[in-house]
Backbone of each chain as ProteinMPNN parsed JSONL, in Angstrom:
{"seq_chain_A": "XXXXXXXXXXXXXXXXXXXXXXXXXXXXXXXXXXXXXXXXXXXXXXXXXXXXXXXXXXXXXXXXXXXXXXXXXXXXXXXXXXXXXXXXXXXXXXXXXXXXXXXXXXXXXXXXXXXXXXXXXXXXXXXXXXXXXXXXXXXXXXXXX", "coords_chain_A": {"N_chain_A": [[-10.663, 1.417, -27.011], [-9.052, -1.572, -26.218], [-8.661, -4.751, -24.785], [-7.144, -7.82, -24.681], [-6.815, -11.383, -24.349], [-4.785, -13.88, -25.714], [-4.642, -17.152, -26.913], [-3.018, -18.312, -28.716], [-0.188, -17.981, -31.044], [0.62, -14.657, -32.082], [0.95, -11.831, -34.435], [2.328, -8.91, -33.638], [2.728, -6.574, -35.078], [1.07, -6.876, -37.316], [-1.383, -6.966, -35.983], [-1.507, -4.342, -35.023], [-1.856, -2.941, -37.399], [-4.382, -3.927, -38.217], [-5.957, -3.034, -36.097], [-5.652, -0.238, -36.02], [-6.906, 0.586, -38.369], [-9.444, -0.609, -38.38], [-10.776, 0.042, -36.115], [-11.606, 2.031, -33.216], [-9.702, 3.997, -33.281], [-9.197, 7.341, -33.689], [-9.132, 8.603, -36.866], [-6.798, 10.799, -38.293], [-6.615, 12.327, -36.002], [-4.539, 11.472, -34.203], [-1.175, 12.064, -33.343], [0.866, 10.617, -32.398], [2.035, 7.408, -31.842], [2.74, 5.001, -29.523], [4.463, 2.019, -28.977], [4.886, -1.027, -27.178], [6.458, -4.152, -27.297], [6.706, -7.238, -25.91], [8.821, -9.965, -25.893], [9.398, -13.509, -26.036], [12.418, -14.713, -24.613], [15.208, -16.919, -25.295], [16.629, -17.646, -23.129], [17.069, -17.378, -19.574], [18.015, -16.036, -16.526], [20.655, -17.185, -16.698], [20.173, -19.69, -17.895], [19.208, -21.857, -20.509], [16.1, -21.659, -22.171], [13.501, -23.534, -23.383], [10.767, -23.669, -23.857], [7.746, -22.058, -22.885], [5.131, -21.583, -20.5], [2.239, -19.695, -20.025], [0.344, -18.983, -17.403], [-2.84, -17.837, -16.159], [-5.234, -15.939, -14.159], [-8.371, -16.444, -14.724], [-10.694, -13.902, -15.521], [-9.934, -12.195, -13.206], [-7.574, -11.313, -14.376], [-8.341, -10.137, -16.824], [-9.947, -8.092, -15.815], [-8.144, -6.496, -14.303], [-6.393, -5.74, -16.357], [-8.021, -4.164, -17.942], [-8.61, -2.147, -16.093], [-6.114, -0.962, -15.652], [-5.557, 0.095, -18.211], [-7.722, 1.931, -18.326], [-7.054, 3.621, -16.16], [-4.684, 4.731, -17.147], [-5.881, 6.208, -19.224], [-7.204, 8.113, -17.743], [-5.105, 9.525, -16.709], [-3.565, 10.538, -18.789], [-4.013, 12.284, -21.961], [-5.358, 10.295, -23.9], [-6.081, 8.839, -27.103], [-6.7, 6.291, -27.867], [-6.163, 2.908, -26.944], [-4.481, -0.332, -26.94], [-4.141, -3.576, -25.788], [-2.694, -6.698, -26.008], [-2.229, -9.915, -24.807], [-0.424, -12.799, -24.361], [-1.531, -16.171, -23.474], [-1.008, -19.577, -22.352], [0.929, -21.985, -24.264], [4.214, -21.098, -25.236], [6.831, -20.398, -27.6], [10.426, -19.736, -27.91], [11.057, -16.427, -29.156], [8.381, -15.885, -29.689], [5.943, -13.373, -29.573], [4.947, -11.949, -26.511], [3.483, -9.896, -25.242], [1.617, -7.088, -26.413], [1.559, -3.599, -26.2], [-0.071, -0.818, -27.197], [-0.457, 2.652, -27.735], [-2.321, 5.447, -28.552], [-2.055, 8.925, -29.122], [-2.347, 12.567, -29.215], [0.092, 13.726, -28.965], [3.621, 12.984, -28.413], [4.609, 12.88, -25.7], [2.563, 12.072, -23.874], [1.884, 9.663, -25.12], [4.275, 8.086, -24.947], [4.575, 8.034, -22.086], [2.2, 6.928, -21.147], [2.198, 4.411, -22.4], [4.486, 3.266, -21.156], [3.588, 3.336, -18.522], [1.434, 1.496, -18.643], [2.624, -1.025, -19.302], [4.309, -1.374, -17.151], [2.608, -1.42, -14.945], [1.011, -3.559, -15.703], [2.925, -5.605, -15.485], [3.362, -5.511, -12.758], [0.83, -6.011, -11.553], [-1.084, -7.524, -13.005], [-2.508, -10.699, -12.967], [-0.632, -12.985, -14.087], [1.435, -15.864, -14.691], [4.639, -17.164, -15.252], [5.927, -20.233, -16.554], [8.757, -21.996, -17.105], [10.394, -24.186, -19.402], [13.3, -25.877, -19.016], [16.61, -27.267, -19.524], [17.238, -28.454, -17.175], [14.802, -29.09, -16.212], [11.238, -28.221, -15.539], [10.465, -24.927, -14.373], [9.052, -22.399, -12.225], [8.888, -18.899, -12.894], [10.223, -16.692, -10.568], [10.02, -13.931, -10.026], [9.555, -10.749, -11.595], [11.91, -9.023, -13.666], [13.502, -5.927, -12.703], [13.388, -3.935, -14.633]], "CA_chain_A": [[-9.775, 0.704, -26.073], [-9.286, -3.038, -26.276], [-7.768, -5.626, -24.008], [-7.414, -9.194, -25.168], [-5.933, -12.494, -24.054], [-4.682, -14.777, -26.885], [-4.137, -18.474, -26.566], [-2.124, -18.816, -29.776], [0.759, -16.973, -31.444], [0.039, -13.505, -32.821], [1.928, -10.949, -35.011], [1.907, -7.674, -33.058], [2.657, -5.501, -36.096], [-0.173, -7.055, -38.056], [-2.512, -6.553, -35.12], [-1.596, -2.886, -35.035], [-2.464, -2.546, -38.599], [-5.852, -4.154, -38.174], [-6.634, -2.225, -35.094], [-5.559, 1.164, -36.398], [-7.769, 0.877, -39.479], [-10.724, -1.202, -38.2], [-11.352, 0.275, -34.793], [-11.98, 3.272, -32.721], [-8.585, 4.95, -33.304], [-9.78, 8.4, -34.55], [-8.239, 8.94, -37.985], [-6.584, 12.221, -38.457], [-6.413, 12.982, -34.689], [-3.396, 11.04, -33.409], [0.104, 12.422, -33.892], [1.881, 9.786, -31.725], [1.65, 5.982, -31.486], [3.824, 4.38, -28.769], [4.184, 0.616, -28.791], [5.86, -1.923, -26.534], [6.272, -5.533, -27.596], [7.495, -8.096, -25.136], [9.013, -11.257, -26.692], [10.013, -14.545, -25.227], [13.843, -15.025, -24.849], [15.554, -18.44, -25.19], [17.433, -17.851, -21.909], [16.65, -16.567, -18.386], [18.831, -16.364, -15.374], [21.821, -18.014, -17.103], [19.812, -21.015, -18.328], [18.506, -21.749, -21.781], [14.703, -21.965, -21.965], [13.052, -24.095, -24.673], [9.323, -23.441, -23.951], [7.222, -21.34, -21.644], [3.665, -21.64, -20.384], [1.731, -18.579, -19.312], [-0.918, -19.224, -16.708], [-3.491, -16.572, -15.599], [-6.403, -16.028, -13.252], [-9.441, -15.949, -15.635], [-11.57, -12.928, -14.859], [-9.131, -11.189, -12.502], [-6.58, -10.778, -15.266], [-9.016, -9.149, -17.743], [-10.416, -6.899, -15.016], [-7.034, -5.608, -13.965], [-5.832, -5.071, -17.57], [-8.962, -3.055, -18.332], [-8.523, -1.037, -15.162], [-4.817, -0.296, -15.9], [-5.727, 1.0, -19.371], [-8.639, 3.003, -17.999], [-6.302, 4.554, -15.355], [-3.844, 5.469, -18.079], [-6.772, 7.125, -19.901], [-7.542, 9.278, -16.908], [-3.876, 10.203, -16.379], [-3.007, 11.203, -19.972], [-5.068, 12.487, -22.948], [-5.155, 9.222, -24.869], [-7.183, 8.657, -28.059], [-7.053, 4.895, -27.865], [-5.13, 1.978, -26.49], [-4.67, -1.705, -27.27], [-3.265, -4.494, -25.099], [-2.93, -8.113, -26.35], [-1.271, -10.65, -23.965], [-0.528, -14.259, -24.584], [-1.655, -17.217, -22.401], [-0.794, -20.909, -22.929], [2.291, -22.359, -24.572], [4.985, -20.17, -26.082], [8.188, -20.766, -27.962], [11.296, -18.477, -27.997], [10.77, -15.461, -30.228], [7.031, -15.569, -29.716], [5.536, -12.211, -28.769], [4.177, -12.212, -25.233], [2.467, -8.833, -25.024], [1.626, -5.826, -27.156], [0.834, -2.45, -25.703], [-0.064, 0.324, -28.138], [-1.168, 3.831, -27.201], [-2.441, 6.574, -29.53], [-2.312, 10.215, -28.483], [-2.037, 13.605, -30.091], [1.481, 14.088, -28.854], [4.46, 11.831, -27.956], [4.845, 12.782, -24.301], [1.553, 11.277, -23.337], [1.972, 8.257, -25.691], [5.388, 7.33, -24.313], [4.394, 7.871, -20.671], [1.076, 5.97, -20.896], [2.639, 3.083, -22.797], [5.347, 2.751, -20.118], [2.784, 3.052, -17.304], [0.618, 0.285, -18.818], [3.442, -2.206, -19.217], [4.856, -1.507, -15.799], [1.484, -1.749, -14.102], [0.686, -4.98, -16.09], [3.952, -6.536, -14.926], [3.27, -5.501, -11.255], [-0.5, -6.301, -11.013], [-1.943, -8.463, -13.756], [-2.18, -12.045, -12.461], [-0.033, -14.015, -15.005], [2.629, -16.582, -14.124], [5.404, -17.855, -16.314], [6.652, -21.44, -16.164], [9.705, -22.214, -18.137], [10.956, -25.454, -19.562], [14.73, -25.76, -19.154], [17.253, -28.596, -19.599], [17.194, -28.935, -15.831], [13.404, -29.379, -15.833], [10.433, -27.005, -15.457], [10.522, -23.981, -13.165], [8.228, -21.139, -12.216], [9.65, -17.642, -12.741], [9.823, -16.307, -9.2], [9.656, -12.564, -10.014], [9.918, -10.041, -12.838], [13.075, -8.138, -13.577], [13.039, -4.585, -12.357], [13.038, -2.969, -15.786]], "C_chain_A": [[-10.114, -0.766, -26.166], [-8.212, -3.752, -25.491], [-8.15, -7.097, -24.353], [-6.346, -10.229, -24.678], [-5.965, -13.439, -25.269], [-4.077, -16.127, -26.441], [-3.328, -19.103, -27.675], [-1.285, -17.639, -30.268], [0.114, -15.913, -32.216], [1.133, -12.626, -33.348], [1.522, -9.539, -34.532], [1.797, -6.54, -34.13], [1.421, -5.667, -37.0], [-1.359, -6.594, -37.286], [-2.646, -5.022, -35.074], [-2.222, -2.347, -36.29], [-3.924, -2.753, -38.683], [-6.506, -3.131, -37.233], [-6.745, -0.775, -35.484], [-6.662, 1.455, -37.478], [-9.224, 0.439, -39.157], [-11.437, -0.706, -36.935], [-11.621, 1.729, -34.498], [-10.859, 4.319, -32.771], [-9.036, 6.08, -34.212], [-8.812, 8.839, -35.619], [-8.097, 10.435, -38.06], [-6.32, 12.956, -37.089], [-5.112, 12.665, -34.048], [-2.106, 11.527, -34.178], [1.199, 11.473, -33.364], [1.269, 8.399, -31.477], [2.918, 5.436, -30.771], [3.48, 2.932, -28.627], [5.318, -0.036, -27.951], [5.457, -3.329, -26.909], [7.214, -6.304, -26.786], [7.558, -9.408, -25.813], [9.743, -12.208, -25.81], [11.533, -14.754, -25.644], [14.082, -16.512, -24.772], [16.517, -18.591, -24.018], [16.798, -16.965, -20.768], [17.473, -17.036, -17.21], [19.899, -17.408, -15.67], [21.429, -19.458, -17.515], [19.02, -20.89, -19.609], [17.049, -22.321, -21.511], [14.149, -22.361, -23.34], [11.551, -23.823, -24.924], [8.926, -22.672, -22.75], [5.714, -21.458, -21.693], [3.242, -20.408, -19.501], [0.356, -18.883, -18.712], [-1.521, -17.808, -16.302], [-4.663, -16.906, -14.747], [-7.576, -15.501, -14.092], [-10.384, -15.029, -14.886], [-10.809, -11.795, -14.172], [-8.159, -10.534, -13.479], [-7.22, -9.775, -16.194], [-9.391, -7.891, -17.038], [-9.302, -5.937, -14.711], [-6.385, -4.999, -15.229], [-6.717, -3.964, -17.979], [-8.769, -1.913, -17.393], [-7.178, -0.229, -15.367], [-4.937, 0.618, -17.121], [-6.636, 2.13, -19.082], [-7.903, 4.094, -17.081], [-5.361, 5.379, -16.222], [-4.602, 6.583, -18.772], [-7.195, 8.317, -19.115], [-6.332, 10.162, -16.678], [-3.369, 11.058, -17.561], [-4.121, 11.266, -21.03], [-4.884, 11.449, -24.092], [-6.358, 9.177, -25.841], [-7.597, 7.24, -28.115], [-5.889, 4.121, -27.318], [-5.504, 0.513, -26.767], [-3.668, -2.551, -26.465], [-3.712, -5.902, -25.5], [-1.779, -8.822, -25.535], [-1.504, -12.12, -24.24], [-0.83, -15.041, -23.323], [-1.283, -18.511, -23.115], [0.687, -21.088, -23.31], [2.998, -21.478, -25.552], [6.331, -20.792, -26.398], [9.073, -19.531, -27.91], [10.954, -17.705, -29.285], [9.264, -15.202, -30.355], [6.711, -14.274, -28.996], [4.699, -12.647, -27.612], [3.095, -11.169, -25.102], [2.747, -7.66, -26.015], [0.91, -4.776, -26.418], [1.003, -1.353, -26.726], [-0.893, 1.458, -27.606], [-1.162, 4.89, -28.286], [-2.815, 7.87, -28.805], [-1.979, 11.352, -29.56], [-0.547, 13.931, -30.117], [2.329, 13.005, -28.157], [4.583, 11.748, -26.48], [3.832, 11.858, -23.634], [1.537, 9.871, -23.837], [3.035, 7.486, -25.021], [5.043, 7.038, -22.823], [3.281, 6.86, -20.444], [1.54, 4.525, -21.324], [3.578, 2.448, -21.669], [4.534, 2.405, -18.846], [2.043, 1.705, -17.483], [1.458, -0.981, -18.718], [3.951, -2.431, -17.786], [3.734, -1.959, -14.794], [1.002, -3.258, -14.39], [1.653, -5.914, -15.385], [3.797, -6.622, -13.358], [1.955, -6.1, -10.776], [-1.249, -7.361, -11.688], [-1.582, -9.903, -13.377], [-1.894, -13.051, -13.632], [1.159, -14.646, -14.219], [3.286, -17.333, -15.22], [6.034, -19.13, -15.807], [7.478, -21.797, -17.402], [10.198, -23.682, -18.18], [12.448, -25.257, -19.837], [15.339, -27.172, -19.191], [17.243, -29.251, -18.218], [15.793, -29.272, -15.315], [12.577, -28.056, -15.805], [10.668, -26.202, -14.23], [9.612, -22.829, -13.327], [9.19, -19.958, -12.148], [9.196, -17.028, -11.446], [9.406, -14.797, -9.166], [10.083, -11.964, -11.276], [11.184, -9.26, -12.567], [12.669, -6.73, -13.301], [12.811, -3.655, -13.494], [13.809, -3.378, -17.018]], "O_chain_A": [[-11.28, -1.162, -26.19], [-7.032, -3.405, -25.531], [-9.312, -7.501, -24.308], [-5.151, -9.937, -24.62], [-7.036, -13.756, -25.786], [-3.111, -16.174, -25.68], [-2.981, -20.283, -27.605], [-1.582, -16.479, -29.984], [-0.842, -16.171, -32.947], [2.216, -12.643, -32.764], [0.491, -9.022, -34.962], [0.906, -5.691, -34.078], [0.808, -4.675, -37.395], [-2.244, -5.923, -37.817], [-3.753, -4.484, -35.084], [-3.02, -1.41, -36.253], [-4.657, -1.885, -39.156], [-7.485, -2.47, -37.58], [-7.79, -0.149, -35.308], [-7.269, 2.525, -37.439], [-10.155, 1.085, -39.637], [-12.608, -1.026, -36.73], [-11.833, 2.544, -35.396], [-11.075, 5.447, -32.328], [-9.249, 5.844, -35.401], [-7.762, 9.399, -35.304], [-9.043, 11.212, -37.926], [-5.846, 14.092, -37.084], [-4.573, 13.537, -33.367], [-1.98, 11.422, -35.398], [2.335, 11.523, -33.836], [0.153, 8.261, -30.977], [4.008, 5.417, -31.344], [2.37, 2.592, -28.216], [6.487, 0.345, -28.012], [4.279, -3.682, -26.856], [8.423, -6.105, -26.903], [6.546, -9.945, -26.264], [10.565, -11.836, -24.973], [11.858, -14.936, -26.817], [13.262, -17.266, -24.248], [17.181, -19.623, -23.933], [16.111, -15.975, -21.019], [17.613, -18.228, -16.935], [20.018, -18.403, -14.955], [22.277, -20.35, -17.483], [18.254, -19.944, -19.787], [16.844, -23.278, -20.765], [14.302, -21.634, -24.322], [11.121, -23.757, -26.075], [9.628, -22.62, -21.74], [5.098, -21.436, -22.759], [3.798, -20.146, -18.434], [-0.642, -19.018, -19.419], [-0.819, -16.81, -16.143], [-5.041, -18.072, -14.635], [-7.779, -14.291, -14.185], [-10.817, -15.326, -13.773], [-10.989, -10.618, -14.486], [-7.943, -9.324, -13.416], [-6.706, -8.667, -16.349], [-9.204, -6.782, -17.539], [-9.461, -4.723, -14.835], [-5.885, -3.875, -15.182], [-6.229, -2.893, -18.34], [-8.761, -0.767, -17.844], [-7.15, 0.997, -15.262], [-4.487, 1.764, -17.093], [-6.372, 3.239, -19.547], [-8.124, 5.295, -17.235], [-5.256, 6.593, -16.047], [-4.12, 7.707, -18.914], [-7.504, 9.377, -19.658], [-6.459, 11.37, -16.479], [-2.822, 12.144, -17.368], [-5.042, 10.449, -21.028], [-4.3, 11.763, -25.128], [-7.495, 9.443, -25.449], [-8.765, 6.968, -28.391], [-4.768, 4.622, -27.239], [-6.683, 0.163, -26.823], [-2.472, -2.26, -26.47], [-4.879, -6.273, -25.373], [-0.613, -8.427, -25.558], [-2.636, -12.596, -24.335], [-0.44, -14.636, -22.227], [-1.243, -18.549, -24.344], [1.57, -20.435, -22.754], [2.444, -21.139, -26.598], [6.894, -21.572, -25.629], [8.57, -18.408, -27.87], [10.618, -18.275, -30.323], [8.903, -14.31, -31.123], [7.181, -14.088, -27.874], [3.874, -13.557, -27.696], [1.929, -11.496, -24.878], [3.879, -7.328, -26.367], [-0.237, -4.978, -26.02], [2.129, -1.002, -27.08], [-1.968, 1.216, -27.059], [-0.12, 5.191, -28.868], [-3.744, 7.913, -27.999], [-1.42, 11.084, -30.624], [0.001, 14.35, -31.137], [1.794, 12.2, -27.393], [4.662, 10.631, -25.968], [4.219, 10.95, -22.898], [1.215, 8.953, -23.082], [2.803, 6.369, -24.56], [5.209, 5.907, -22.366], [3.434, 5.989, -19.588], [1.26, 3.557, -20.618], [3.446, 1.276, -21.317], [4.741, 1.377, -18.202], [2.034, 0.879, -16.571], [1.019, -1.942, -18.086], [4.003, -3.561, -17.301], [3.969, -2.794, -13.92], [0.667, -4.031, -13.493], [1.244, -6.895, -14.765], [4.067, -7.657, -12.749], [1.928, -6.663, -9.682], [-2.01, -8.074, -11.035], [-0.411, -10.271, -13.473], [-2.756, -13.813, -14.07], [1.745, -14.08, -13.296], [2.652, -18.033, -16.009], [6.626, -19.128, -14.728], [6.992, -21.884, -18.53], [10.39, -24.32, -17.145], [12.82, -24.556, -20.778], [14.648, -28.153, -18.917], [17.24, -30.478, -18.114], [15.61, -29.676, -14.167], [13.105, -26.962, -16.007], [11.026, -26.726, -13.176], [9.411, -22.325, -14.432], [10.19, -20.006, -11.431], [8.003, -16.846, -11.205], [8.542, -14.425, -8.372], [10.886, -12.55, -12.001], [11.496, -8.889, -11.435], [11.549, -6.353, -13.647], [12.1, -2.662, -13.342], [13.683, -2.743, -18.065]]}, "seq_chain_B": "XXXXXXXXXXXXXXXXXXXXXXXXXXXXXXXXXXXXXXXXXXXXXXXXXXXXXXXXXXXXXXXXXXXXXXXXXXXXX", "coords_chain_B": {"N_chain_B": [[-21.32, -20.439, 6.545], [-20.124, -20.414, 3.121], [-17.089, -20.609, 1.446], [-15.153, -20.117, -1.534], [-12.046, -21.262, -2.63], [-9.121, -20.571, -4.414], [-6.08, -21.66, -5.935], [-2.952, -20.782, -7.442], [-0.433, -21.335, -9.955], [2.918, -21.747, -8.856], [2.259, -22.133, -6.223], [-0.063, -23.617, -6.296], [1.004, -25.999, -7.453], [2.64, -26.754, -5.393], [0.963, -27.37, -3.242], [-0.723, -29.132, -4.345], [-3.358, -29.002, -5.333], [-5.969, -27.181, -7.033], [-8.25, -25.876, -6.2], [-10.409, -25.299, -3.365], [-13.071, -25.75, -0.967], [-14.595, -24.094, 1.702], [-16.407, -24.555, 4.511], [-17.802, -22.693, 7.012], [-18.709, -21.511, 10.25], [-18.581, -18.741, 10.993], [-17.514, -15.283, 10.543], [-14.433, -14.72, 8.85], [-10.956, -13.835, 8.561], [-8.727, -13.341, 5.654], [-6.254, -14.486, 6.241], [-7.102, -16.287, 8.228], [-8.644, -18.032, 6.741], [-6.719, -19.323, 5.169], [-5.325, -20.628, 7.317], [-7.337, -22.248, 8.329], [-7.653, -24.142, 6.393], [-5.05, -25.119, 5.949], [-3.651, -25.985, 8.404], [-1.187, -27.012, 9.266], [0.677, -25.754, 7.64], [2.378, -22.861, 7.177], [1.48, -19.839, 5.553], [3.248, -19.422, 2.554], [6.084, -17.227, 2.269], [5.693, -14.017, 0.632], [3.359, -14.633, -0.657], [0.46, -13.703, -2.407], [-2.821, -12.423, -2.008], [-6.26, -12.517, -3.032], [-9.543, -11.247, -2.973], [-12.604, -11.993, -4.377], [-11.507, -11.379, -6.811], [-10.097, -9.044, -6.387], [-7.1, -7.539, -5.215], [-6.17, -8.307, -1.868], [-5.651, -7.694, 1.63], [-4.153, -9.731, 4.242], [-5.666, -9.403, 6.41], [-8.191, -8.781, 5.669], [-11.784, -9.149, 5.827], [-13.677, -11.994, 5.046], [-16.598, -12.87, 3.282], [-19.765, -14.652, 3.105], [-19.986, -16.736, 0.277], [-17.88, -15.586, -1.028], [-14.975, -15.454, -3.16], [-11.833, -16.584, -2.624], [-8.447, -16.104, -3.41], [-5.168, -17.474, -3.568], [-1.803, -16.799, -4.393], [1.5, -16.8, -6.031], [4.011, -14.088, -6.441], [3.324, -12.05, -9.298], [4.09, -12.652, -12.771], [3.78, -11.612, -15.37], [3.821, -10.156, -18.767]], "CA_chain_B": [[-21.128, -19.782, 5.179], [-19.264, -21.152, 2.218], [-16.075, -19.765, 0.7], [-14.469, -20.878, -2.565], [-10.663, -20.928, -2.586], [-8.379, -20.956, -5.601], [-4.62, -21.491, -5.861], [-2.425, -20.616, -8.747], [0.971, -21.376, -10.339], [3.823, -22.598, -8.034], [1.554, -22.457, -5.018], [-0.926, -24.797, -6.622], [1.833, -27.193, -7.648], [3.242, -27.083, -4.109], [-0.055, -27.92, -2.335], [-1.312, -30.282, -5.076], [-4.689, -28.879, -5.855], [-6.297, -25.859, -7.596], [-9.411, -25.293, -5.486], [-10.963, -25.778, -2.123], [-14.269, -25.112, -0.396], [-14.559, -24.003, 3.16], [-17.688, -24.206, 5.25], [-17.415, -22.108, 8.301], [-19.843, -20.894, 10.891], [-18.619, -17.316, 11.203], [-16.666, -14.454, 9.764], [-12.997, -15.058, 8.897], [-10.01, -13.044, 7.739], [-8.072, -14.115, 4.622], [-5.282, -15.259, 6.933], [-7.776, -17.34, 8.914], [-9.087, -18.994, 5.718], [-5.613, -20.223, 4.924], [-5.024, -21.351, 8.539], [-8.314, -23.284, 8.513], [-7.416, -25.143, 5.374], [-3.677, -25.654, 6.002], [-3.211, -25.665, 9.819], [0.185, -27.391, 9.445], [1.564, -25.128, 6.656], [2.288, -21.401, 7.169], [1.368, -19.209, 4.199], [4.573, -19.102, 2.065], [6.423, -15.767, 2.175], [5.441, -13.325, -0.618], [2.142, -15.038, -1.247], [-0.492, -12.644, -2.531], [-4.155, -12.888, -1.802], [-7.345, -11.701, -3.659], [-10.946, -11.664, -2.607], [-13.474, -11.61, -5.447], [-10.658, -10.898, -7.917], [-9.346, -7.8, -6.064], [-6.041, -7.776, -4.224], [-6.694, -8.155, -0.512], [-4.714, -7.894, 2.726], [-4.462, -10.992, 5.019], [-6.619, -9.033, 7.511], [-9.51, -8.508, 5.106], [-12.762, -10.052, 6.232], [-14.275, -12.748, 3.952], [-18.012, -13.024, 3.52], [-20.365, -15.862, 2.478], [-19.982, -16.731, -1.147], [-16.677, -14.917, -1.609], [-13.937, -16.27, -3.769], [-10.513, -16.148, -2.107], [-7.355, -16.707, -4.185], [-3.734, -17.3, -3.067], [-0.922, -17.055, -5.503], [2.791, -16.168, -5.869], [4.166, -12.846, -7.179], [2.844, -12.229, -10.714], [5.253, -12.555, -13.661], [3.404, -11.437, -16.782], [4.463, -9.09, -19.525]], "C_chain_B": [[-20.028, -20.589, 4.414], [-18.324, -20.241, 1.45], [-15.361, -20.685, -0.306], [-13.034, -20.348, -2.548], [-9.954, -21.399, -3.852], [-6.858, -20.753, -5.342], [-4.027, -21.475, -7.25], [-0.935, -20.882, -8.774], [1.792, -22.244, -9.311], [3.159, -22.959, -6.703], [0.668, -23.627, -5.183], [-0.181, -26.058, -6.733], [2.287, -27.675, -6.278], [2.268, -27.819, -3.238], [-0.865, -29.049, -2.995], [-2.734, -30.17, -5.427], [-4.986, -27.393, -6.2], [-7.387, -25.149, -6.832], [-9.768, -26.05, -4.229], [-12.309, -25.135, -1.866], [-14.151, -25.157, 1.064], [-15.864, -23.644, 3.696], [-17.354, -23.8, 6.67], [-18.578, -21.399, 8.999], [-19.85, -19.359, 10.986], [-17.655, -16.553, 10.327], [-15.171, -14.868, 9.965], [-12.208, -14.051, 8.17], [-9.456, -13.944, 6.648], [-7.055, -14.996, 5.265], [-5.955, -16.492, 7.599], [-8.331, -18.43, 7.907], [-7.942, -19.949, 5.381], [-5.33, -21.185, 6.094], [-6.023, -22.508, 8.718], [-8.079, -24.448, 7.54], [-6.118, -25.837, 5.537], [-3.103, -25.378, 7.418], [-1.693, -26.05, 10.052], [1.22, -26.537, 8.563], [1.359, -23.576, 6.722], [2.205, -20.898, 5.728], [2.763, -18.875, 3.712], [4.823, -17.605, 1.949], [6.11, -15.214, 0.758], [4.174, -13.732, -1.298], [1.19, -13.85, -1.269], [-1.922, -13.243, -2.443], [-5.141, -11.907, -2.6], [-8.619, -12.222, -3.101], [-11.828, -11.1, -3.708], [-12.681, -10.945, -6.563], [-10.055, -9.518, -7.665], [-8.288, -8.12, -5.026], [-6.536, -7.471, -2.785], [-5.516, -8.367, 0.477], [-5.117, -9.227, 3.484], [-5.477, -10.655, 6.154], [-8.025, -8.757, 6.94], [-10.585, -9.583, 5.53], [-13.475, -10.676, 5.015], [-15.709, -13.027, 4.233], [-18.5, -14.256, 2.81], [-20.382, -15.699, 1.001], [-18.753, -16.153, -1.789], [-15.739, -15.923, -2.201], [-12.58, -15.708, -3.338], [-9.455, -16.845, -2.973], [-5.99, -16.461, -3.524], [-2.838, -17.616, -4.279], [0.451, -16.325, -5.308], [2.878, -14.816, -6.597], [3.894, -13.088, -8.688], [4.067, -11.951, -11.597], [4.868, -12.397, -15.128], [4.233, -10.431, -17.513], [5.726, -9.541, -20.274]], "O_chain_B": [[-19.19, -21.293, 4.979], [-18.735, -19.23, 0.88], [-15.016, -21.829, -0.008], [-12.817, -19.139, -2.464], [-10.178, -22.522, -4.304], [-6.435, -19.83, -4.646], [-4.569, -22.109, -8.155], [-0.241, -20.691, -7.775], [1.37, -23.346, -8.962], [3.477, -23.996, -6.122], [0.627, -24.528, -4.344], [-0.603, -27.09, -6.211], [2.316, -28.879, -6.026], [2.641, -28.776, -2.559], [-1.578, -29.803, -2.333], [-3.328, -31.179, -5.808], [-4.318, -26.486, -5.703], [-7.431, -23.919, -6.826], [-9.48, -27.234, -4.058], [-12.651, -24.114, -2.462], [-13.665, -26.135, 1.632], [-16.406, -22.577, 3.407], [-16.689, -24.528, 7.408], [-19.364, -20.733, 8.325], [-20.907, -18.732, 11.049], [-17.034, -17.142, 9.443], [-14.738, -15.283, 11.041], [-12.715, -13.44, 7.229], [-9.666, -15.156, 6.677], [-6.961, -16.168, 4.899], [-5.425, -17.6, 7.531], [-8.445, -19.604, 8.261], [-8.113, -21.166, 5.31], [-5.126, -22.382, 5.895], [-5.66, -23.589, 9.181], [-8.302, -25.609, 7.885], [-6.039, -27.042, 5.295], [-2.159, -24.601, 7.561], [-1.03, -25.479, 10.919], [2.434, -26.62, 8.751], [0.295, -23.07, 6.364], [2.796, -21.476, 4.816], [3.447, -18.101, 4.382], [3.94, -16.825, 1.594], [6.272, -15.945, -0.219], [3.892, -13.26, -2.399], [1.106, -13.087, -0.307], [-2.155, -14.408, -2.768], [-4.878, -10.719, -2.786], [-8.787, -13.403, -2.799], [-11.821, -9.896, -3.962], [-13.181, -10.015, -7.196], [-9.556, -8.881, -8.593], [-8.533, -8.87, -4.081], [-7.236, -6.485, -2.556], [-4.558, -9.091, 0.205], [-6.234, -9.731, 3.364], [-6.056, -11.556, 6.761], [-8.954, -8.521, 7.712], [-10.283, -10.776, 5.571], [-13.83, -9.97, 4.072], [-16.034, -13.401, 5.36], [-17.776, -14.854, 2.014], [-20.752, -14.639, 0.497], [-18.606, -16.232, -3.008], [-15.706, -17.087, -1.804], [-12.224, -14.565, -3.626], [-9.562, -18.043, -3.237], [-5.717, -15.382, -2.998], [-3.082, -18.543, -5.051], [0.548, -15.373, -4.535], [1.938, -14.43, -7.292], [4.186, -14.146, -9.244], [4.944, -11.158, -11.254], [5.513, -12.952, -16.017], [5.214, -9.906, -16.986], [6.362, -8.735, -20.953]]}, "name": "protein", "num_of_chains": 2, "seq": "XXXXXXXXXXXXXXXXXXXXXXXXXXXXXXXXXXXXXXXXXXXXXXXXXXXXXXXXXXXXXXXXXXXXXXXXXXXXXXXXXXXXXXXXXXXXXXXXXXXXXXXXXXXXXXXXXXXXXXXXXXXXXXXXXXXXXXXXXXXXXXXXXXXXXXXXXXXXXXXXXXXXXXXXXXXXXXXXXXXXXXXXXXXXXXXXXXXXXXXXXXXXXXXXXXXXXXXXXXXXXX"}
């Protein structure tokens, strides 16, 4: 299990490749890999967005991300999980978050992946600040789904 | 006792600083920490609080050396 904050752009599919082969994912054991990739859009609430800054609460963010992944591991029979989340300056099309879950079967993988991203959005202390033509603005709340 | 306070995101921008220190003789709730620092400014609606990096209610008691944080709803992911 790994949780990481990144302060520069990353390639989620390349990260998956590194992690699957170099890490604790038990080879030959997993039948299902569920992944979620969140990507920065160039618009939000009817306004074009040219840049975004992701602020976080150092320490609390990592603690809550780890706890969310551990909770998923208690709820479903997971073999491994990986979460990478951006902080700092982002451009449109930049990946924001990768959630990957490995399990023997798809039901647990899908459910745990969904749980992790929904809990992350609800509890992990990150805040988005968008640059728009009308000036900078803080995103007030996440979309429901 | 001494309490360290942190503010994040739009709340920090609104009040103009990221941190405070509060020296106080006795026990305080999270709400009382805010009121002691910002007597003229009610806590903005929807503000979340944490004590020592765990979400906390406004009624939670704060102890010497604790870190209290105030911030708007989170928007990660």
